[in-house]
N, C-alpha and C positions, 0 to 999 in steps of 0.2 A: 417640528422643525429641528429642535435640539436633538431629538432621537435620530433623525436622518443624518445630521452632522456627526453625531457620536459613532454611528455605524460606519459612515464614510471614513472618518478618521481612523477607526480601528482597522478597516480594510487596507487603507494606505500604509499604516504601520506594519501590518502583517505582511503585505506584499514586499515592502522595503526590507523587512527582516529576512524574508525568504530569498530575496535577490542577493543579500549580502552573505548568505551562508556559503561555505566552500563548496565547490563542485564535487559531489561524491564520486565522480568518475576519475578525478585526478589521483587520489591515493591508489585506486585500482590500477590505473595506467602505470603509475610508478612501480607498483609491485610486479606488474606484468613485465616491465622493462628489466627490473632487477633479476628476474628469472630468465627472460629470453636472451639477454645479452651474454649470458654465461657461455664460455667457450673461448677458443683462440682465433683471433682475427689477424690475418696476414696482410701486410702493407708493403708495397714496393717503394723503396726510397724514403721510408719513414725516418725523420730526423728530429732529434730533440736538442740539436746544437744551439747553445746559448740559453737554454731553459734550465737555469740552475735551481736547485731546491735544497738548501743547506740542511733542512731537518729530515731529509728523506734518505732512505737506503738506496744508494746509487753507485754505479761502478763503471770501470773500463775493462775491456777484455784483454787478456794476455794468454797466449797459448804455450803449453809446455808438453813435454813427452814423458811426464811422470804418470803413475797409475791414476785410476778413476778418481781417487780422493783428492788429487791435485790437478787433474786435467780440466781444461776449459775454465780456469778460475779467473775471476774478475777482481781487480784490486779496488777496494773501497776508497773513495776520496771524499765522501761526505757531500759531494755535488755531482751533477752530471758532467762528465768531461769527455774530451775527444779520445777515441781509441787509437788514433794515429793510423787508421786505415786509409788506403788511397781514395782520393775523391771519387774516382769512377766507381769503386766498389761501394762507397757509402751512398751514392746516388742510385745505383741499380740494385743494391742488396735488398734482402728481405728482413723486415722487422715485424713485430707483432704486439698486440695488446691482448692480454688474456684476463678473463674474469672467472673467478672460482666461486663455488657454491657457498664458501664461508665468508663471502664479501671481500675477498682479497683480489687486488688487481696487480698485474705485472706488465711493464712496458719495456720492450727491448727493441732498439732502433737499428737501422742499417749501418750505423757507425760504431756499433758495439756498446752503446750506452744503455744502462739498465736502471730501472727504478720500480719500487713496489710499495704498496700501502693498502688502505681499505677504500672501498667505494660504496656509494649509496645513491640510488636513483631518486632524484628530487621530483621529477615529473615524468610524463610519458616519453619525453625526448631529451632529457638532460640528466647527467650523472655527476656527482661531486667526487673528486679524487683526493683523498687525504694525502698531504705532503706534496701535492703537485698543483692541482687546479681543478678543472672540470671538463666535461664533454657536453657539447650542446648540439642542437639541430640534428639529433640522431635519427637516421633513417635506415631501417633494416628491411630487406626484401629479397627473397629467393637466395639466401646465403651470401648476400652482399651487404656491406655496411658503409654508409657515408656519415662522417662525423666531423665536427669542428672541435679541435683541441684548443682549449683555453688555458694558458698558463696563469698562475696566480700573480706573476709579475706584470711588467708593463709591455710585454711582447704582444704583438697582434695575434689573433686566433689563426690557426692553420687548418684548412679544410683538407681531409684525406679520405680516400676510398679504399676499401679492402674486401677480402673474401674470407669466409669462415673455413678454418682448417677442419677436415673431417676428424671426428673423435676416434679414439681407439675402440676396437670391438668391445661391446658390453659383455664381459665374461667374468667369471669368478677371479681369475688370476689378476686381471686389471683392477678390479674393485679392491682386492687385498693389497696390491702394490701401491696404489694411489692413496697415499697418506703421508704423514710426517714421520720421519725416522731419525734416530741418532746413532752415530757410530760408536760401538763399544770398543774396549781395549782388547777384545779377543781377536784371534787370528793376527792379521797384520795391522789392526787398528792402532796398537800401541806404537807401531813404527812411524806412523804419519802424525801422531800427536806429539807435541813438543814445540821446539823453536821453529818459527816460520817467518816469512816476510810479508809485508804489506806496503803499499805506496801511499805516502802522505799527500795532502792537498797540493803541496809544492812540487810533487813529482819525485820525491826522495824515498828510497827504500829504507824501511825500518823493520826491526825484528819485533816479534811478539810471541808469547807462549800460547800456542794453539792447544787449549785444553778440552775442546769439544767441537764436534762436527755434526751438523744436522743436514738432512737432505729430504727432498720431497719430490714425488712423481705426480703429475696431473693427468687426468683422462684425455687431455688434448695433446699429450706427447711432450710436455716440458719437464726437464729434470733440473732442479734447483738445489745447490749445495751452499751451506753457510758455515763459516768458521768463527769461533768465539774464543775470547780470553776473559775469564771471570765473568761470564754472562754478557760481555760487550761484543757485538758483532764487529769483526775486523775485516773480513773479506767474504766474497760470495762468488759463485760460479753458476753458469747456466748453459744448457745444451738441450738438444731434442732427443727423444727416445721413442723406440717402437719395438714390437716383438719381432724376433728373428723369423724369416719366412718359412724355415723348415725345422727349426728346433724350438719346441714350445717352451722350454725352460731357459731360454736365452733372450736377452734384449740387446738392441744396438743403440749406440748413442752417436750423435753426429751434429754438424752445423749445416745451415741452409746453403752456405756459399762453398761447400766442399762436397765432392762425390761421396755417397754413402759407402762406407767400407764395412762389410759384414764381420771383419776381424776385430773391429773396434766394438767389442761387445762384452757383456758380463753374463756368466752362467749362474742361474739360480739353483743353489744346492738344497735350499729349504725355504719355503714361503708359506707363512700362515699369519693370522692377525697379530701375533705376539713375537714373531721372529722372522728375520730375513737374513739368509746366508748367501753370499755371492762370491764368485771366483773369477779372476781375470788372468789372462796370459799377456804380459806386457814386455815389450823390448825396450826397457827403460834407457839403456845405454846405446841403443841403435846399433848393436853389434851383431844382429841376427840371432841372438839368443833370448828366447822368451823366459820370463820369470813369472812364477805363480804368486798371485796375491789373493788373499782370502779376507773377506769382510764380513763382520757380524753386526747387524743393526737391529735395534729394538724400537718399538713405537714411541714417539715423543708424547709426553703427557700434555 
């Protein structure tokens, strides 16, 4: 009788232990999501209004007519702030959430707000976003994504639906260009380094000494530029990019809410894993006279 009880107790203990073990499928599902979510997802009317994140890199967009190193730049405010765009444009404009292979995410909304950080898939349908919050109830199918954006504050979750942006062609020039670069002082690099402006959290312009500029190209067509003073990020800029349709050594940069202009482009004079040389023709003074600007970039460490 005691033997039967002992065996029974052992079986109950073993069964209970097995039932309490983590589901081995959960880590696999999270790893699969971490990989499958990668790319750029477009959302109409995506808005981060009111979702502040004081510890995050976030910005507001301001446009200028200066060369590539200054164009499309966003003034850092330390929080997500309003870009001052018309309400109609903010509601109907295109925003995106992009996930990179190095576990970096970028969010750019229809109002010109921008934030970036690291991401980690927690389960097969949820992702944590460093500096911001999380994504839950993730559902991907046939190039469509439905997700619930959960801010780390007290704001209610927002359910949004989007589509995946087609990546750029998988070719050698794309693979080489899509990495992190820094602008050297060669060519016109020294002309854009030095005193510059950024906007404070209170909306006031202040000067800073721009001593380094970093930029990155992604395989989904995002172009990100960041400006630093003594290693501290002061401002950032974002645009889209794609290869020129007829000139293989040229790329075009543009915004979703503006017609694509093939003249807004940069010509690659040299491209290899350790060196990027670009040239632009820019009508900086809008007087009909183009000025040649040359940039020399090297891979960031």
